[in-house]
C-alpha positions in Angstrom: 0.0 0.0 0.0 0.9 3.6 -0.4 0.9 5.1 3.1 1.5 8.8 3.9 2.6 9.6 7.5 2.7 13.0 9.3 4.6 13.1 12.5 6.8 10.3 11.3 9.9 11.4 13.3 8.2 11.1 16.7 8.3 8.3 19.2 5.3 6.4 17.7 5.9 7.5 14.1 9.5 6.2 14.0 8.5 2.7 15.1 5.4 2.7 12.8 7.3 3.7 9.7 10.0 1.1 10.3 7.3 -1.6 10.7 5.4 -0.6 7.6 8.6 -0.4 5.5 9.8 -3.8 6.8 6.7 -5.3 5.2 7.3 -3.6 1.9 4.7 -0.8 2.0 5.5 2.5 0.2 5.7 5.0 3.0 5.9 8.7 2.2 6.8 11.0 5.1 5.4 14.6 5.4 8.2 16.8 6.6 8.5 20.6 7.4 12.0 20.9 6.1 13.1 20.6 2.5 12.5 17.0 1.3 15.6 14.8 1.1 14.3 12.2 -1.4 11.3 10.8 -3.2 9.9 9.3 0.0 9.5 12.8 1.6 7.1 15.6 0.8 7.5 19.1 2.3 4.5 20.8 3.8 3.6 23.7 6.1 0.8 22.2 8.2 0.0 25.2 10.5 -0.1 27.6 7.5 -2.4 25.3 5.6 0.0 24.4 2.8 -0.1 20.9 1.4 -0.4 20.1 -2.3 -3.2 17.5 -2.6 -1.1 15.7 -5.3 1.1 14.5 -2.4 -1.8 12.4 -1.3 -3.0 11.2 -4.7 -3.1 7.4 -4.7 -2.6 7.1 -1.0 -4.5 4.1 0.5 -3.8 5.3 4.1 -3.0 8.6 5.7 -1.7 8.6 9.3 -1.4 11.8 11.3 0.6 11.7 14.5 1.8 15.3 14.4 1.5 17.6 17.4 3.7 19.6 19.9 4.6 17.6 23.0 2.3 18.4 25.9 5.1 17.7 28.4 7.8 19.6 26.6 7.6 22.8 28.6 5.4 24.8 30.9 1.9 25.6 29.7 2.2 29.4 29.3 -0.3 31.1 27.1 1.9 30.9 24.0 2.6 27.2 24.4 -1.1 26.5 25.0 -1.7 28.0 21.6 1.1 25.9 20.1 -0.3 22.7 21.5 -3.7 23.4 20.0 -2.5 24.9 16.7 -0.1 22.0 16.0 -3.0 19.6 16.3 -6.1 21.3 15.0 -4.6 23.4 12.2 -2.4 20.5 11.1 -5.3 18.1 11.0 -7.5 20.6 9.1 -4.7 21.0 6.5 -4.3 17.3 6.0 -8.1 16.7 6.0 -8.7 19.3 3.3 -5.9 18.1 1.1 -7.1 14.5 1.5 -10.6 15.5 0.5 -9.3 17.2 -2.6 -7.1 14.3 -3.5 -9.5 11.4 -2.8 -12.1 12.2 -5.5 -14.3 9.3 -6.4 -12.2 6.9 -4.5 -12.7 8.6 -1.1 -14.5 5.6 0.3 -11.4 3.5 -0.2 -9.2 5.8 1.8 -8.6 5.8 5.5 -7.3 8.6 7.7 -6.0 7.4 11.1 -5.8 10.6 13.1 -4.1 10.8 16.5 -6.1 12.0 19.5 -5.6 11.2 23.1 -7.3 9.9 26.2 -7.1 13.5 27.4 -10.5 13.7 25.6 -12.1 12.2 28.8 -10.6 14.6 31.3 -10.1 13.7 35.0 -12.8 11.1 35.7 -11.6 9.3 38.8 -12.5 5.6 38.8 -15.3 5.9 36.3 -15.0 3.2 33.6 -14.7 5.0 30.2 -15.0 3.7 26.7 -15.5 5.2 23.2 -19.2 6.0 24.0 -18.2 8.2 27.0 -18.6 11.9 26.8 -15.8 14.4 26.7 -14.5 15.6 30.1 -13.3 18.9 31.5 -9.9 20.6 31.1 -7.6 22.1 28.5 -6.5 18.8 26.9 -10.1 17.7 26.6 -11.0 20.9 24.8 -8.0 20.4 22.5 -9.0 16.8 21.7 -12.6 17.8 20.9 -11.4 20.4 18.4 -8.7 18.0 17.1 -11.3 15.3 16.3 -13.7 17.8 14.7 -10.9 18.9 12.3 -11.3 15.8 10.2 -14.9 16.6 9.2 -13.9 17.8 5.7 -12.4 14.4 4.9 -15.3 12.5 6.5 -17.9 14.5 4.5 -16.1 13.3 1.4 -16.5 9.7 2.3 -13.0 9.1 3.8 -13.1 6.5 6.7 -11.7 8.3 9.7 -10.5 6.7 13.0 -9.7 8.9 15.9 -6.8 7.2 17.8 -7.3 8.1 21.5 -3.9 7.1 22.6 -2.9 6.5 26.2 0.5 6.6 27.8 2.8 4.7 25.4 5.4 2.5 27.1 8.4 1.7 25.0 12.2 2.0 24.8 13.8 5.3 23.9 11.0 7.7 24.4 7.7 8.6 25.8 6.8 8.4 29.5 9.5 5.8 30.3 12.3 8.1 29.0 11.4 10.6 31.7 10.8 8.1 34.5 13.6 5.6 34.0 16.5 7.8 35.3 14.6 8.6 38.4 13.7 5.0 39.2 17.2 3.8 38.5 18.5 6.4 41.0 16.0 5.1 43.6 13.9 8.3 43.4 10.8 6.8 41.8 7.5 7.1 43.6 3.8 7.7 43.4 2.4 11.0 42.2 0.0 12.7 44.5 -2.3 10.2 46.2 -1.4 7.4 43.8 -5.0 6.5 43.3 -5.4 8.0 39.9 -5.8 5.5 37.0 -3.2 5.4 34.2 -4.3 4.1 30.9 -1.4 2.8 28.8 -0.3 0.7 25.8 3.1 -0.7 24.9 4.8 0.8 21.8 4.7 -2.6 20.1 0.9 -2.9 20.6 0.4 0.8 19.5 2.1 0.0 16.2 0.1 -3.3 15.9 -3.2 -1.5 16.7 -2.6 1.1 14.0 -1.9 -1.6 11.5 -4.9 -3.6 12.6 -7.2 -0.5 12.0 -5.7 -0.1 8.5 -7.0 -3.5 7.6 -10.4 -3.2 9.4 -12.5 -1.2 7.0 -15.6 -1.8 9.2 -14.1 0.4 12.0 -14.5 4.2 12.1 -14.8 6.9 14.7 -13.1 7.0 18.1 -10.8 4.1 19.0 -9.1 3.9 22.4 -5.5 2.8 22.1 -5.1 1.5 25.6 -4.5 -1.9 27.3 -7.5 -3.7 28.8 -6.5 -2.8 32.4 -5.7 0.6 33.8 -3.6 0.4 37.0 -3.5 3.1 39.6 -0.4 5.3 39.7 0.6 3.4 42.9 0.3 0.0 41.1 2.2 1.3 38.1 4.9 2.7 40.4 5.3 -0.7 42.2 5.5 -2.5 38.8 8.1 0.0 37.5 10.2 -0.5 40.7 10.2 -4.3 40.3 11.1 -4.0 36.6 14.2 -1.9 37.3 14.9 -3.7 40.7 14.8 -0.5 42.7 12.7 0.5 45.6 9.8 2.9 44.8 8.7 4.1 48.2 8.8 7.8 47.7 5.8 10.0 47.1 5.7 13.3 45.3 3.0 15.5 46.9 0.5 17.5 44.8 1.9 20.9 45.8 5.5 19.9 44.7 4.2 18.8 41.3 2.4 22.2 40.9 5.6 24.0 41.7 7.6 22.0 39.3 5.1 21.6 36.4 2.6 24.5 36.8 -0.8 23.8 35.1 0.6 20.6 33.5 0.5 19.1 37.0 -3.3 18.9 36.8 -3.1 16.7 33.8 -0.3 14.5 35.3 -2.5 13.9 38.4 -5.7 13.3 36.4 -7.3 9.9 36.4 -8.7 8.2 33.3 -9.7 4.5 33.5 -10.1 3.9 29.8 -11.3 0.6 28.3 -10.5 -0.2 24.6 -14.0 -1.5 23.8 -13.7 -1.1 20.0 -10.4 -3.0 19.8 -11.6 -5.8 22.1 -14.9 -6.2 20.2 -13.0 -6.4 16.9 -10.8 -9.2 18.2 -7.5 -7.4 18.6 -4.9 -9.5 20.4 -2.5 -7.8 22.7 1.2 -8.7 22.9 1.4 -6.9 26.3 -1.9 -6.9 28.1 -0.2 -6.7 31.6 1.7 -3.6 32.6 4.4 -5.6 34.3 5.1 -7.5 31.1 5.1 -4.2 29.1 7.6 -2.6 31.4 9.9 -5.6 31.4 9.8 -5.6 27.6 10.4 -1.9 27.2 13.1 -1.5 29.9 15.3 -4.4 28.8 15.8 -2.9 25.3 
């Protein structure tokens, strides 16, 4: 298949592109710098610049682009960057895809990243794809992000909104920030430790995306999470066992607010998210247990 990927240099995108190319698919990367070869196309996503011809003949378009929510403090300018890098980018891609798809739109799929931040802070409430959006800045961003695909959907493109949880894998994501602390014996629970953490291994994230490419009967929101969502305290204990270090410290809420500002509210939020769509479709997990996922990711 011809597959176009935006956000291909990120943590998930790098692994996904490697997996697709290993199986012989023709992968074209959308990049913001001058293209370095025929497998790259330059675009200006925020400015709305993408030649629809770049998407002509694409069977699949995958959008993983967006500024990192944990990259810096959420001052006003960075809040705007978080939203613009998702909403404007998706709108640009959606419009170009609609223009390129033509009569074959119903044979094209757009797999567009979203996040479990859609649900907001919901405590121990069990959430699935039918659950309503929650409160908070990230929930607002996710709602606008998902609405930005409407132009492509209106033209008949099958769209899946990938509501991605914490991705556990080697070399990036949540574990890249936590591993040095735990190895130094400084790992511990955040706040009360009772908040639920919905996660998925990097291997299963790639497998789930590829699963959705093939399943033309699935559209709309899809939670990319494991079947079980441990509490932060349970996750912390599993992490400590995986690196063979004690994890007895606790980081109080006030300290997180001093260190992270408004981002602390999202770090401490609780989302117990069930992947009902994937489970109903028969998706099989390689890492359904968080301890297995941590051992796999940390040994690499």
